[in-house]
TIRO-392607 format. One record per atom (N, C-alpha, C): residue in one letter; atom name; x negated, y, z negated. Coordinates in steps of 0.001 Angstrom, whole numbers. Each point is the difference from the previous one (the first is absolute). Layout:
res, atom, x, y, z
a, CA, X, Y, Z
...
END
This chain:
res, atom, x, y, z
m, N, 24094, -7839, -3973
m, CA, -1339, 512, -271
m, C, -741, -1006, -875
p, N, -1255, -356, 362
p, CA, -730, -1006, -784
p, C, -247, 469, -1428
q, N, -40, -969, -912
q, CA, -254, 334, -1405
q, C, -1414, 531, -151
l, N, -141, 1043, -799
l, CA, -1301, 633, -190
l, C, -933, -936, -756
y, N, -1280, 13, 378
y, CA, -988, -799, -724
y, C, 10, 403, -1476
p, N, -106, -948, -917
p, CA, 140, 319, -1430
p, C, -1029, 981, -529
w, N, -1212, 2, 564
w, CA, -1039, 900, -503
w, C, 209, 1448, 486
l, N, 980, 215, 887
l, CA, 318, 1352, 460
l, C, 1218, 583, -719
a, N, 687, -837, -769
a, CA, 1302, 381, -555
a, C, -76, 1231, -895
e, N, -998, 60, -876
e, CA, -77, 1118, -948
e, C, -231, 1320, 736
a, N, -925, -11, 964
a, CA, -276, 1223, 761
a, C, 1219, 423, 812
w, N, 706, -988, 561
w, CA, 1183, 313, 792
w, C, 1100, 627, -851
q, N, 189, -468, -1214
q, CA, 1056, 534, -846
q, C, -190, 1494, -264
s, N, -1250, 402, -194
s, CA, -293, 1412, -230
s, C, 299, 824, 1250
w, N, -403, -515, 1156
w, CA, 234, 687, 1283
w, C, 1500, 26, 316
k, N, 676, -1101, -307
k, CA, 1439, -121, 221
k, C, 769, 1047, -808
q, N, -449, 233, -1222
q, CA, 659, 1003, -835
q, C, -117, 1388, 628
q, N, -1163, 279, 595
q, CA, -165, 1281, 690
q, C, 967, 111, 1175
l, N, 217, -1115, 708
l, CA, 972, -8, 1093
l, C, 1406, 262, -528
d, N, 344, -648, -1093
d, CA, 1324, 188, -603
d, C, 247, 1463, -340
e, N, -1050, 655, -472
e, CA, 121, 1384, -450
e, C, -340, 1008, 1097
q, N, -352, -527, 1208
q, CA, -342, 854, 1147
q, C, -1085, 1022, -361
r, N, -1069, -502, -676
r, CA, -1091, 901, -385
r, C, -1359, -618, 332
f, N, -50, -777, 1063
f, CA, -1249, -642, 411
f, C, -903, 1010, 720
a, N, -1300, -312, 10
a, CA, -991, 906, 591
a, C, 66, -30, 1524
s, N, -494, 1062, 614
s, CA, -57, 41, 1461
s, C, -1114, -897, 540
a, N, -963, -358, -854
a, CA, -1076, -920, 400
a, C, -339, -902, -1179
t, N, 4, -1291, 242
t, CA, -309, -981, -1039
t, C, -1132, -900, 493
l, N, -976, -220, -858
l, CA, -1131, -874, 303
l, C, 92, -1235, -881
i, N, 134, -1169, 634
i, CA, 37, -1270, -734
i, C, -1376, -648, 109
s, N, -654, -160, -1128
s, CA, -1339, -581, -51
s, C, 55, -1342, -715
a, N, -515, -1033, 663
a, CA, 12, -1343, -581
a, C, -1078, -837, 665
p, N, -530, -1024, -682
p, CA, -938, -910, 656
p, C, 660, -668, 1203
a, N, -814, -407, 969
a, CA, 524, -701, 1170
a, C, 692, -1296, -430
g, N, 1014, -365, 750
g, CA, 665, -1275, -267
g, C, 1135, 57, -984
l, N, 475, 1217, -357
l, CA, 1125, 112, -924
l, C, 1310, 314, 724
g, N, -56, 212, 1305
g, CA, 1228, 179, 767
g, C, 723, 1300, -281
t, N, -748, 1089, -207
t, CA, 645, 1271, -323
t, C, 847, 538, 1153
s, N, -248, -478, 1213
s, CA, 830, 438, 1131
s, C, 1457, -408, -220
q, N, 221, -1060, -788
q, CA, 1369, -414, -306
q, C, 715, 1079, -818
m, N, -736, 617, -925
m, CA, 591, 1058, -811
m, C, 266, 1240, 848
a, N, -915, 319, 904
a, CA, 205, 1127, 896
a, C, 1205, -245, 904
d, N, 165, -1246, 435
d, CA, 1148, -349, 842
d, C, 1306, 161, -773
q, N, -5, -393, -1274
q, CA, 1202, 136, -820
q, C, 358, 1477, -190
f, N, -1014, 819, -222
f, CA, 225, 1444, -119
f, C, 570, 552, 1302
a, N, -567, -449, 1131
a, CA, 452, 485, 1307
a, C, 1463, -343, 241
r, N, 391, -1227, -308
r, CA, 1383, -416, 229
r, C, 974, 793, -869
a, N, -440, 293, -1217
a, CA, 855, 793, -889
a, C, 100, 1447, 492
l, N, -1139, 570, 412
l, CA, -8, 1401, 423
l, C, 782, 202, 1298
m, N, -63, -971, 900
m, CA, 673, 117, 1293
m, C, 1490, -352, -69
c, N, 420, -585, -1131
c, CA, 1424, -329, -170
c, C, 795, 1296, -154
q, N, 1098, 106, 710
q, CA, 773, 1239, 5
q, C, 886, 173, -1227
t, N, 21, -991, -892
t, CA, 761, 155, -1244
t, C, -820, 705, -1073
h, N, -1322, 197, 281
h, CA, -902, 714, -915
h, C, -51, -661, -1385
r, N, -159, -1323, 8
r, CA, -174, -731, -1252
r, C, -1382, -657, -4
s, N, -423, -481, -1158
s, CA, -1312, -637, -84
s, C, 38, -1449, 476
e, N, 1190, -502, 275
e, CA, 150, -1323, 595
e, C, 766, 175, 1306
p, N, -541, -430, 1144
p, CA, 687, 186, 1273
p, C, 1328, -745, 24
c, N, 1013, 625, 608
c, CA, 1322, -635, 24
c, C, 59, -1171, 969
g, N, -820, 56, 1075
g, CA, -24, -1093, 970
g, C, 1054, 105, 1078
f, N, 851, 1033, -45
f, CA, 1113, 89, 957
f, C, 15, 1286, 815
c, N, -656, 1044, -463
c, CA, 59, 1279, 704
c, C, -867, -37, 1260
h, N, 101, 1067, 811
h, CA, -758, 75, 1252
h, C, -1506, -3, -279
g, N, -401, 716, -1064
g, CA, -1419, 30, -353
g, C, -529, -1378, -339
c, N, 773, -779, -771
c, CA, -416, -1355, -367
c, C, -69, -912, 1230
d, N, 961, 173, 914
d, CA, -5, -794, 1233
d, C, -1263, 275, 819
l, N, -372, 1267, 97
l, CA, -1195, 368, 759
l, C, -1273, -527, -667
m, N, -43, 37, -1329
m, CA, -1163, -550, -707
m, C, -88, -1505, 195
q, N, 1144, -655, -25
q, CA, 38, -1452, 190
q, C, -516, -391, 1385
s, N, 320, 821, 994
s, CA, -414, -306, 1380
s, C, -1396, 529, 320
g, N, -595, 746, -958
g, CA, -1339, 535, 210
g, C, -37, 1151, 989
s, N, 1097, 749, 97
s, CA, 65, 1065, 1010
s, C, 457, 1341, -577
h, N, -211, 211, -1292
h, CA, 427, 1271, -598
h, C, -892, 1129, 522
p, N, 585, 1031, 592
p, CA, -813, 1062, 624
p, C, -717, 907, -988
d, N, 361, -51, -1273
d, CA, -634, 861, -1003
d, C, -990, -750, -892
y, N, -275, -1242, 347
y, CA, -924, -822, -793
y, C, -1186, -375, 872
h, N, -1203, 351, -453
h, CA, -1209, -210, 808
h, C, -1104, -627, -858
v, N, -669, -992, 538
v, CA, -1129, -642, -685
v, C, -1249, 218, 841
i, N, -1024, 580, -614
i, CA, -1262, 286, 683
i, C, -1039, -1015, -463
r, N, -484, -802, 933
r, CA, -1043, -997, -291
r, C, -1093, 94, 1062
p, N, -1180, -575, -265
p, CA, -1022, -59, 1049
p, C, 522, -775, 1214
d, N, -484, 373, 1180
d, CA, 423, -688, 1219
d, C, -372, -1482, -34
k, N, -1145, -296, -596
k, CA, -455, -1379, -160
k, C, -565, -166, -1398
e, N, 62, -1225, -533
e, CA, -525, -266, -1336
e, C, -1484, 347, -60
g, N, -390, 690, -1040
g, CA, -1393, 385, -162
g, C, -343, 1346, 616
r, N, 916, 549, 805
r, CA, -222, 1309, 608
r, C, 446, 1120, -934
n, N, -406, 1230, 340
n, CA, 441, 1164, -755
n, C, 1372, 476, 464
i, N, 677, 738, -855
i, CA, 1153, 794, 414
i, C, -566, 1303, 541
s, N, 304, 313, 1250
s, CA, -649, 1119, 680
s, C, 659, 1328, -328
v, N, -718, 1071, 297
v, CA, 546, 1342, -201
v, C, 1197, 229, 902
d, N, 15, -610, 1191
d, CA, 1149, 148, 906
d, C, 1257, -623, -603
q, N, -153, -1151, -678
q, CA, 1149, -628, -654
q, C, 559, 897, -1101
i, N, -882, 632, -766
i, CA, 445, 874, -1088
i, C, 609, 1287, 558
r, N, -564, 525, 1075
r, CA, 604, 1184, 617
r, C, 1418, -302, 474
q, N, 189, -1216, 525
q, CA, 1338, -398, 431
q, C, 953, -77, -1201
c, N, -469, -571, -1106
c, CA, 887, -80, -1175
c, C, 242, 1385, -596
n, N, -958, 924, 139
n, CA, 230, 1379, -430
n, C, 1103, 660, 823
r, N, 24, -300, 1296
r, CA, 1072, 537, 851
r, C, 1347, -587, -421
l, N, -2, -1296, -303
l, CA, 1234, -645, -458
l, C, 497, 633, -1301
a, N, -950, 364, -865
a, CA, 356, 590, -1284
a, C, 715, 1340, 165
q, N, -326, 730, 1076
q, CA, 583, 1325, 208
q, C, 1319, -44, 778
e, N, 299, -1129, 613
e, CA, 1230, -120, 780
e, C, 1212, -158, -907
s, N, 1166, 264, 554
s, CA, 1242, -200, -749
s, C, 342, -1481, -36
s, N, 681, -406, -1049
s, CA, 444, -1388, -121
s, C, 1004, -336, 1099
q, N, -133, -1185, 552
q, CA, 935, -459, 1038
q, C, 1379, -269, -585
l, N, 38, -386, -1291
l, CA, 1278, -357, -630
l, C, 374, 942, -1141
s, N, -617, 1176, -5
s, CA, 303, 1026, -1012
s, C, -316, -460, -1425
g, N, -1000, -857, -129
g, CA, -427, -466, -1319
g, C, -1480, 245, -200
y, N, -648, -911, -698
y, CA, -1441, 96, -218
y, C, -776, -575, 1180
r, N, -1220, 495, 192
r, CA, -982, -675, 848
r, C, -1025, -624, -922
l, N, -407, -1227, 305
l, CA, -960, -719, -832
l, C, -1156, -479, 864
i, N, -1218, 309, -438
i, CA, -1212, -415, 710
i, C, -871, -796, -960
v, N, -256, -1256, 339
v, CA, -839, -892, -809
v, C, -1348, -148, 690
i, N, -1089, 188, -736
i, CA, -1354, -156, 547
i, C, -671, -1165, -718
e, N, -364, -1026, 777
e, CA, -539, -1240, -587
e, C, -1054, -630, 910
p, N, -1207, -252, -520
p, CA, -506, 432, -1304
p, C, -539, 1426, 101
a, N, 235, 771, -1021
a, CA, -377, 1416, 35
a, C, -1507, 194, 124
e, N, -772, -940, -550
e, CA, -1461, 143, 61
e, C, -547, -188, 1410
a, N, 865, -455, 933
a, CA, -437, -182, 1390
a, C, -67, 1321, 756
m, N, 531, 1087, -584
m, CA, -106, 1299, 668
m, C, -1459, 453, 39
n, N, -480, 389, 1189
n, CA, -1338, 574, 44
n, C, 46, 1418, -578
e, N, -1140, 638, -129
e, CA, -58, 1289, -690
e, C, 857, 1057, 696
s, N, -30, 11, 1314
s, CA, 790, 984, 748
s, C, 1488, -234, -205
a, N, 397, -1269, 0
a, CA, 1413, -346, -208
a, C, 453, 406, -1398
a, N, -836, -272, -994
a, CA, 347, 338, -1385
a, C, 151, 1506, -162
n, N, -899, 778, 614
n, CA, 89, 1457, -93
n, C, 1244, 535, 702
a, N, 370, -640, 1104
a, CA, 1205, 404, 723
a, C, 1246, -265, -841
l, N, 22, -1142, -691
l, CA, 1144, -321, -858
l, C, 81, 946, -1194
l, N, -1154, 384, -517
l, CA, -42, 851, -1193
l, C, 786, 1293, 206
k, N, -105, 576, 1176
k, CA, 709, 1254, 277
k, C, 1507, -182, -123
t, N, 499, -1157, 440
t, CA, 1439, -266, -88
t, C, 417, -275, -1440
l, N, -841, -712, -755
l, CA, 331, -281, -1400
l, C, -7, 1268, -842
e, N, -859, 960, 357
e, CA, -69, 1250, -752
e, C, 1243, 856, 207
e, N, 611, -105, 1190
e, CA, 1214, 763, 311
e, C, 1069, -966, 514
p, N, 578, -813, -896
p, CA, 938, -1038, 430
p, C, 1247, 589, 662
a, N, 425, -678, 1076
a, CA, 1226, 412, 683
a, C, 1209, -445, -820
e, N, 1090, 715, 158
e, CA, 1215, -320, -748
e, C, 522, -1383, 390
k, N, 337, -792, -1020
k, CA, 596, -1339, 179
k, C, -877, -924, 853
c, N, -1319, 187, -130
c, CA, -946, -943, 626
c, C, -856, -609, -1102
v, N, -42, -1322, -53
v, CA, -674, -720, -1086
v, C, -1128, -852, 576
f, N, -1150, 49, -653
f, CA, -1142, -840, 369
f, C, -218, -1049, -1085
v, N, -310, -1226, 423
v, CA, -433, -1052, -916
v, C, -1314, -554, 535
l, N, -1048, 60, -805
l, CA, -1320, -503, 379
l, C, -298, -1250, -826
l, N, -501, -1040, 654
l, CA, -370, -1245, -678
l, C, -1502, -192, 120
t, N, -650, -343, -1109
t, CA, -1442, -208, 36
t, C, -437, -1086, -971
s, N, -1052, -712, 369
s, CA, -659, -921, -937
s, C, -1407, 509, -321
r, N, -348, 1168, 559
r, CA, -1332, 593, -228
r, C, 159, 1500, -233
i, N, 565, 349, -1130
i, CA, 299, 1403, -267
i, C, -1257, 856, -26
n, N, -1138, -594, -366
n, CA, -1254, 755, -42
n, C, -496, 375, 1392
h, N, 603, -580, 1061
h, CA, -371, 340, 1374
h, C, 857, 1135, 557
l, N, 938, 495, -791
l, CA, 861, 1099, 442
l, C, -590, 1338, -452
l, N, 277, 1045, 767
l, CA, -415, 1334, -424
l, C, 678, 344, -1328
p, N, -739, 507, -971
p, CA, 626, 389, -1274
p, C, 1145, 992, 191
t, N, -112, 842, 1011
t, CA, 1058, 980, 257
t, C, 1283, -672, 483
i, N, -120, -1108, 726
i, CA, 1185, -775, 406
i, C, 655, -598, -1246
v, N, -812, -618, -850
v, CA, 512, -645, -1218
v, C, 714, 1019, -882
s, N, -586, 1180, -131
s, CA, 556, 1009, -903
s, C, 1333, 554, 486
r, N, 289, -144, 1291
r, CA, 1261, 520, 546
r, C, 1142, -1010, -111
c, N, -284, -1180, -523
c, CA, 1002, -1073, -41
c, C, 375, -375, -1430
q, N, 1253, -378, -168
q, CA, 381, -724, -1211
q, C, -662, -1371, 83
q, N, -646, -444, -1068
q, CA, -717, -1276, 56
q, C, 767, -1099, -726
i, N, 81, -1146, 659
i, CA, 502, -1225, -622
i, C, -1127, -1012, 62
t, N, -513, -375, -1152
t, CA, -1130, -935, -60
t, C, 486, -1349, -509
i, N, -318, -1043, 764
i, CA, 428, -1361, -357
i, C, -1252, -841, -242
a, N, -142, -505, -1208
a, CA, -1166, -815, -352
a, C, 215, -1445, 438
e, N, -1096, -747, 52
e, CA, 141, -1422, 340
e, C, 840, -689, -1069
p, N, 866, -911, 404
p, CA, 875, -666, -975
p, C, -778, -965, -889
a, N, 588, -334, -1121
a, CA, -616, -959, -920
a, C, -106, -1362, 662
a, N, -1037, -739, -351
a, CA, -233, -1308, 606
a, C, 1193, -937, -197
a, N, 640, 74, -1163
a, CA, 1136, -883, -285
a, C, 1168, 290, 942
l, N, 239, 1279, 290
l, CA, 1085, 375, 909
l, C, -302, -477, 1418
v, N, -1259, 142, 422
v, CA, -401, -465, 1334
v, C, 189, -1506, 114
a, N, -460, -746, -1005
a, CA, 112, -1455, 26
a, C, 1456, -443, 57
e, N, 845, 668, -790
e, CA, 1424, -345, -27
e, C, 652, 269, 1354
w, N, -314, 1149, 588
w, CA, 588, 363, 1290
w, C, -466, -946, 1110
l, N, -1310, -308, 21
l, CA, -542, -887, 1024
l, C, 575, -1405, -100
a, N, 114, -515, -1220
a, CA, 554, -1345, -202
a, C, 1438, -63, 514
d, N, 738, 1069, -219
d, CA, 1393, 53, 458
d, C, 73, 111, 1518
e, N, -864, 831, 580
e, CA, 17, 220, 1451
e, C, -511, -1212, 776
l, N, -1065, -613, -491
l, CA, -666, -1078, 737
l, C, 456, -1392, -412
q, N, 716, -56, -1124
q, CA, 467, -1295, -517
q, C, -1156, -975, -181
q, N, -1101, 497, -521
q, CA, -1161, -843, -293
q, C, -871, 704, -1023
a, N, -800, -777, -694
a, CA, -931, 568, -970
a, C, -1134, 707, 743
v, N, -393, 1142, -500
v, CA, -1067, 777, 620
v, C, -1144, 135, -998
p, N, -1226, -415, 363
p, CA, -1131, 139, -933
p, C, -172, 1457, -422
p, N, -218, 254, -1284
p, CA, -116, 1390, -468
p, C, -1077, 809, 723
f, N, -1085, -665, 433
f, CA, -1076, 764, 634
f, C, 416, 551, 1362
a, N, 1045, -572, 627
a, CA, 444, 485, 1310
a, C, 469, 1442, -87
a, N, 747, 324, -1046
a, CA, 429, 1387, -205
a, C, -1182, 863, -461
h, N, -861, -572, -820
h, CA, -1150, 725, -554
h, C, -888, 555, 1111
i, N, -318, -788, 1022
i, CA, -901, 454, 1067
i, C, 676, 959, 973
h, N, 1284, 267, -233
h, CA, 718, 1002, 804
h, C, 500, 1140, -877
g, N, -671, 212, -1134
g, CA, 358, 1108, -872
g, C, 1415, -68, -529
n, N, 520, -1243, -162
n, CA, 1377, -215, -462
n, C, 1036, 638, 935
a, N, -357, 136, 1282
a, CA, 944, 529, 991
a, C, 865, -1153, 506
p, N, 1294, -9, -320
p, CA, 847, -1158, 311
p, C, 97, -318, 1490
l, N, 143, 1026, 845
l, CA, 203, -264, 1424
l, C, -1273, -507, 665
l, N, -1154, 524, -412
l, CA, -1264, -502, 530
l, C, -226, -1445, -442
t, N, 354, -304, -1244
t, CA, -154, -1366, -510
t, C, 943, -950, 723
q, N, 1212, 437, 243
q, CA, 964, -825, 728
q, C, -514, -329, 1402
e, N, -533, 1004, 687
e, CA, -542, -234, 1339
e, C, -1196, -951, -55
f, N, -830, 152, -1024
f, CA, -1165, -867, -192
f, C, 422, -1465, -130
i, N, 1039, -252, -778
i, CA, 470, -1371, -221
i, C, 640, -565, 1263
t, N, 840, 775, 649
t, CA, 767, -519, 1145
t, C, -824, -85, 1281
s, N, -1132, 704, 61
s, CA, -824, -16, 1225
s, C, -1223, -906, -135
d, N, 52, -943, -917
d, CA, -1091, -961, -191
d, C, -1273, 664, -534
g, N, 177, 1133, -685
g, CA, -1151, 709, -529
g, C, -756, -766, -1070
m, N, 689, -898, -704
m, CA, -652, -756, -1064
m, C, -1152, -844, 549
k, N, 227, -655, 1134
k, CA, -1060, -822, 599
k, C, -1165, 876, 445
q, N, 313, 1165, 552
q, CA, -1049, 918, 444
q, C, -818, 493, -1187
y, N, 687, 303, -1093
y, CA, -711, 454, -1195
y, C, -915, -1103, -528
q, N, 527, -1202, -116
q, CA, -775, -1117, -541
q, C, -1234, -288, 850
a, N, 148, 102, 1330
a, CA, -1143, -230, 892
a, C, -1061, 1080, -199
l, N, 454, 1250, -121
l, CA, -942, 1106, -188
l, C, -709, -116, -1344
e, N, 742, -284, -1049
e, CA, -595, -114, -1325
e, C, -1043, -1122, -46
a, N, 300, -1118, 654
a, CA, -907, -1153, -15
a, C, -1337, 333, 657
v, N, 38, 635, 1196
v, CA, -1265, 317, 679
v, C, -714, 1151, -696
f, N, 740, 878, -647
f, CA, -625, 1090, -743
f, C, -824, -553, -1164
l, N, 550, -961, -717
l, CA, -726, -617, -1113
l, C, -1285, -669, 476
q, N, 56, -647, 1164
q, CA, -1207, -629, 555
q, C, -995, 1059, 465
a, N, 535, 1095, 598
a, CA, -862, 1042, 556
a, C, -840, 681, -1078
i, N, 601, 313, -1144
i, CA, -734, 738, -1034
i, C, -1008, -886, -723
q, N, 44, -1307, 313
q, CA, -984, -924, -578
q, C, -1067, -394, 1012
g, N, -76, 756, 1119
g, CA, -1114, -180, 921
g, C, 278, -813, 1241
d, N, 1207, -467, 215
d, CA, 334, -777, 1195
d, C, 206, 967, 1163
i, N, -988, 73, 911
i, CA, 38, 990, 1073
i, C, 1112, -284, 1007
l, N, 298, -1272, 265
l, CA, 1085, -321, 930
l, C, 1357, 416, -586
a, N, 153, -248, -1289
a, CA, 1234, 432, -667
a, C, 93, 1520, -6
l, N, -1134, 677, -156
l, CA, -11, 1462, 6
l, C, 505, 538, 1337
l, N, -497, -590, 1085
l, CA, 432, 453, 1327
l, C, 1472, -301, 233
e, N, 473, -1140, -494
e, CA, 1407, -354, 140
e, C, 874, 932, -845
c, N, -482, 348, -1173
c, CA, 737, 917, -876
c, C, 139, 1369, 661
a, N, -1069, 498, 585
a, CA, 45, 1297, 688
a, C, 976, -37, 1164
k, N, 6, -1110, 720
k, CA, 907, -139, 1148
k, C, 1457, -9, -442
l, N, 284, -773, -1053
l, CA, 1380, -76, -502
l, C, 473, 1360, -514
a, N, -870, 672, -756
a, CA, 381, 1295, -566
a, C, 196, 1049, 1085
a, N, -810, -70, 1059
a, CA, 77, 997, 1077
a, C, 1266, -145, 833
n, N, 675, -1143, -61
n, CA, 1242, -181, 756
n, C, 1076, 986, -453
e, N, 82, 217, -1311
e, CA, 942, 971, -570
e, C, -702, 680, -1173
p, N, -935, 889, 297
p, CA, -889, 512, -1055
p, C, 708, 706, -1151
q, N, 1050, 755, 267
q, CA, 627, 756, -1088
q, C, 608, -914, -1064
s, N, 747, -1004, 430
s, CA, 633, -890, -973
s, C, -1007, -979, -601
r, N, -880, -553, 813
r, CA, -884, -1061, -497
r, C, -1141, 531, -854
l, N, -502, 1168, 304
l, CA, -998, 602, -893
l, C, 650, 396, -1315
n, N, 1272, 357, 60
n, CA, 721, 298, -1239
n, C, 125, -1249, -871
w, N, 232, -1157, 624
w, CA, 31, -1256, -761
w, C, -1331, -220, -718
l, N, -1103, 195, 736
l, CA, -1322, -212, -599
l, C, -271, 1013, -1111
w, N, 531, 1218, 151
w, CA, -164, 1004, -1054
w, C, 642, -492, -1292
y, N, 1168, -622, 99
y, CA, 658, -531, -1197
y, C, -787, -1163, -595
v, N, -587, -837, 845
v, CA, -832, -1104, -506
v, C, -1165, 567, -813
l, N, -652, 1034, 535
l, CA, -1158, 579, -681
l, C, 387, 703, -1307
t, N, 1097, 733, 18
t, CA, 410, 676, -1241
t, C, 461, -1008, -1048
d, N, 626, -1084, 434
d, CA, 383, -1055, -942
d, C, -1241, -646, -609
a, N, -1025, -210, 833
a, CA, -1240, -606, -492
a, C, -658, 893, -1055
q, N, 72, 1314, 202
q, CA, -549, 923, -996
q, C, 761, -102, -1319
k, N, 1319, -149, 82
k, CA, 804, -149, -1216
k, C, -360, -1285, -742
v, N, -287, -1055, 767
v, CA, -393, -1277, -616
v, C, -1266, 186, -831
h, N, -926, 814, 489
h, CA, -1235, 263, -740
h, C, 272, 617, -1372
f, N, 1135, 687, -109
f, CA, 357, 631, -1276
f, C, 1042, -808, -772
g, N, 238, -1238, 460
g, CA, 942, -866, -693
g, C, 1443, 439, 134
l, N, 328, 636, 1135
l, CA, 1340, 539, 190
l, C, 816, -808, 1007
a, N, -260, -1263, 125
a, CA, 705, -837, 969
a, C, 1502, -23, -285
q, N, 805, 110, 1064
q, CA, 1452, -34, -94
q, C, 541, -1019, 1004
n, N, 1225, -472, -225
n, CA, 534, -1062, 861
n, C, 325, 473, 1414
y, N, 86, 1324, 221
y, CA, 330, 499, 1331
y, C, -1244, 223, 867
m, N, -1185, -222, -552
m, CA, -1222, 299, 737
m, C, -236, -984, 1143
t, N, -851, 410, 927
t, CA, -310, -826, 1167
t, C, -669, -1300, -418
p, N, 282, -1098, 715
p, CA, -610, -1295, -353
p, C, -1527, 37, 6
g, N, -566, 778, 927
g, CA, -1459, 5, 136
g, C, -727, 927, -944
g, N, 721, 818, -758
g, CA, -647, 962, -890
g, C, -1003, -626, -959
p, N, 379, -1041, -753
p, CA, -948, -610, -936
p, C, -1244, -566, 684
a, N, 166, -614, 1177
a, CA, -1151, -566, 703
a, C, -955, 1092, 465
v, N, 536, 1126, 450
v, CA, -845, 1126, 416
v, C, -731, 576, -1210
a, N, 694, 83, -1138
a, CA, -632, 499, -1225
a, C, -1150, -903, -429
k, N, 155, -1294, 202
k, CA, -1048, -958, -358
k, C, -1194, 122, 933
a, N, 287, 329, 1276
a, CA, -1073, 49, 998
a, C, -807, 1282, -50
c, N, 641, 1128, -379
c, CA, -663, 1302, 91
c, C, 134, 805, -1284
g, N, -1049, 724, -320
g, CA, 12, 839, -1192
g, C, 901, 1212, 151
y, N, 323, 615, -1140
y, CA, 941, 1113, -10
y, C, -511, 1200, 806
a, N, -1279, 335, -144
a, CA, -555, 1179, 679
a, C, 137, -131, 1516
l, N, -298, -1176, 520
l, CA, 119, -226, 1441
l, C, 1450, 85, 452
l, N, 890, -566, -786
l, CA, 1423, 41, 339
l, C, 511, 1439, 40
q, N, -398, 789, -971
q, CA, 428, 1401, -37
q, C, -531, 760, 1215
q, N, -1271, -234, 313
q, CA, -627, 667, 1144
q, C, 702, -374, 1304
q, N, 275, -1284, 171
q, CA, 607, -483, 1241
q, C, 1481, 390, 105
t, N, 663, 128, -1131
t, CA, 1395, 440, 18
t, C, 90, 1440, 481
e, N, -900, 852, -491
e, CA, -24, 1400, 426
e, C, -346, 95, 1482
a, N, -953, -828, 437
a, CA, -391, 8, 1412
a, C, 1158, -475, 884
l, N, 767, -973, -485
l, CA, 1135, -517, 763
l, C, 1086, 1063, 156
a, N, 258, 757, -1054
a, CA, 1007, 1067, 79
a, C, -399, 1035, 1051
k, N, -1277, 366, 34
k, CA, -483, 954, 1001
k, C, 93, -581, 1405
l, N, -341, -1275, 142
l, CA, 68, -664, 1296
l, C, 1437, -41, 514
s, N, 932, -355, -857
s, CA, 1410, -66, 398
s, C, 501, 1352, 489
e, N, -400, 1060, -702
e, CA, 433, 1346, 394
e, C, -620, 394, 1342
q, N, -1273, -339, 213
q, CA, -638, 283, 1284
q, C, 737, -680, 1144
l, N, 333, -1265, -179
l, CA, 666, -758, 1054
l, C, 1425, 489, 215
r, N, 614, 544, -1044
r, CA, 1358, 543, 150
r, C, -17, 1295, 802
v, N, -975, 850, -304
v, CA, -45, 1323, 633
v, C, -561, -64, 1414
f, N, -1037, -826, 200
f, CA, -672, -80, 1310
f, C, 276, -1358, 637
s, N, 1039, -49, 817
s, CA, 462, -1283, 545
s, C, -968, -614, 1015
g, N, -922, 784, 540
g, CA, -895, -524, 1027
g, C, -1239, -706, -537
l, N, -166, -65, -1310
l, CA, -1199, -628, -571
l, C, 27, -1515, 168
n, N, -1202, -599, 29
n, CA, -127, -1465, 98
n, C, 206, -586, -1403
s, N, 1235, -367, -305
s, CA, 334, -436, -1355
s, C, -735, -1288, -375
e, N, -126, -936, 922
e, CA, -652, -1276, -332
e, C, -1461, 216, -378
l, N, -687, 865, 731
l, CA, -1402, 285, -288
l, C, -151, 688, -1352
m, N, 893, 939, -294
m, CA, -92, 746, -1262
m, C, 355, -880, -1197
i, N, 949, -905, 185
i, CA, 357, -926, -1085
i, C, -1138, -981, -238
t, N, -655, -450, 1084
t, CA, -1157, -893, -126
t, C, -1100, 674, -818
d, N, -267, 1259, 309
d, CA, -1030, 754, -727
d, C, 347, 99, -1484
w, N, 1291, 249, -294
w, CA, 439, 76, -1401
w, C, -187, -1345, -713
l, N, 334, -1089, 666
l, CA, -145, -1333, -602
l, C, -1468, -352, -256
l, N, -874, 406, 896
l, CA, -1418, -313, -161
l, C, -581, 600, -1277
k, N, 572, 1101, -448
k, CA, -521, 670, -1207
k, C, 232, -811, -1262
f, N, 921, -988, 55
f, CA, 172, -884, -1152
f, C, -1257, -831, -238
n, N, -719, -294, 1075
n, CA, -1166, -872, -119
n, C, -1309, 769, -30
e, N, 81, 1334, 126
e, CA, -1210, 808, -156
e, C, -359, 137, -1464
e, N, 1034, -79, -857
e, CA, -211, -14, -1447
e, C, 108, -1447, -468
a, N, -621, -328, -1077
a, CA, 50, -1374, -510
a, C, 1359, -281, -617
c, N, 688, -1004, 532
c, CA, 1245, -439, -607
c, C, -331, -980, -1121
l, N, 774, 43, -1054
l, CA, -278, -850, -1161
l, C, 308, -1463, 315
END
């Protein structure tokens, strides 16, 4: 079994103790920012629960462990959207409700993992709620979410909650340096909310060059270069969720610079943006960017390049310093 990520260790120890004492909840909700790999902790719980020795560490030799290793355990089910970005449908939840009421194939626990839980549409969430309110014997649910505020409060209230905060920057830097065997600029983790796995993917997928290109044209765009503005909108529209998030960090860093709060982990372009634009404009545009990002996340059919262009143009409607 792979070693647990270090930032999950404390939360796992508490959950592990519940396993040792056989007093864990029938439904557990794990809430953490994206990119922390909480599915690894859910997998560790699953392997322990499905082990027929009933210990908090799987033995690795019993029939249950063999089935988990081969990915064919009949009492272990993972519910995910059919495609990335899609909802978990009410039909999928109705199916897992039927599974919850069935007898165990191996006379042990049944475990149903729902990931990400916020992908359930309203009908699906209401269908699950009925099962959580009247849990079946020896059936356990584990829900994973990075957007707990998108879940029905009634779903949250029916679950034991495990909340995992973003790890400290020093821990992320240490882990990344060990994993990648190279120095990682502090701002790389900063623009990903100190999420180690997102930062690792950013470094290994040539994200640094993409970030630098976007930051460069953004700096030109907010100073009136219309060609750079159009190029910036095009680059950001290629992957709007991640790239607009990068620009959000640049803008918030620039606001901090205005208050003399510069730190070594901040984005390279933050000071230059602070020099180019006043604080009031930066605050206004940061709020507008957050709303734009949410619109593009919720409504996938929108023309992202056109909307990003419109947002960029507002930098030059006000006088930049």
